[in-house]
Steps between C-alpha positions, in 0.01 A plus 500: 500500500332638809678678779464289812358668807695440818442564867752495781471265798477811722200629303324165539572500871346851533188391310456199729559705817241752376251217452478536123349208314785388275509187289833320555610177332823326602638293210785326686531126546343315797824472698564873457162611637560276801790731591246781526253684281292815540190379692259688269647337184363204309743234384493393135828350379642664188465182293133473602405852383391399145251246645385744771408800282137478609613548863646842412267797444607647166381852588610520862850627567699196612849510651729204435778394738797262486838475672683774307249648255623309193244217483214728597619738228476218247148418622403868472633519142305185407176624657539856373510364144168330576345828618530458877555798734823391672780647710833340591639531854853624428768327707265222608492341842875562538410869549170460690531595867137458610328212675531157342371157597560149367224402259410202720402742780271700271264218411504598129 
C-alpha cells in the first residue's frame, strides 16, 4: 500500500498564480463541472479514467480533483498502483477558493 500524496487547494492556487505549469484533471461528472471548474484543469470523468490512461502522462506529476477529495483519492489510488505520479487535491472543490468557470465556457 502506497501513501497517497496530497496537496491543499491553497497550494494549487499559489502554483497557478505563480504561473507554474501544473497538470490538473477534474474527475467530477458533467453537471458538476458546469457549476465551475479550475480553468487550467482538464475534465475526465472518474468512470472514464480506465479508458483514458493514454491521455495521462505516467511520469508527469498529475493532480486529481473532485468535489470533496474522495473520488479523486480513489482515482489516485488506482493510478498509483499502475505506476502513475499522482497527487490528490485534499478537500476538493468544496475547499477551493480560486477562479472557476463552467466547463462550457472553457471550450474543453
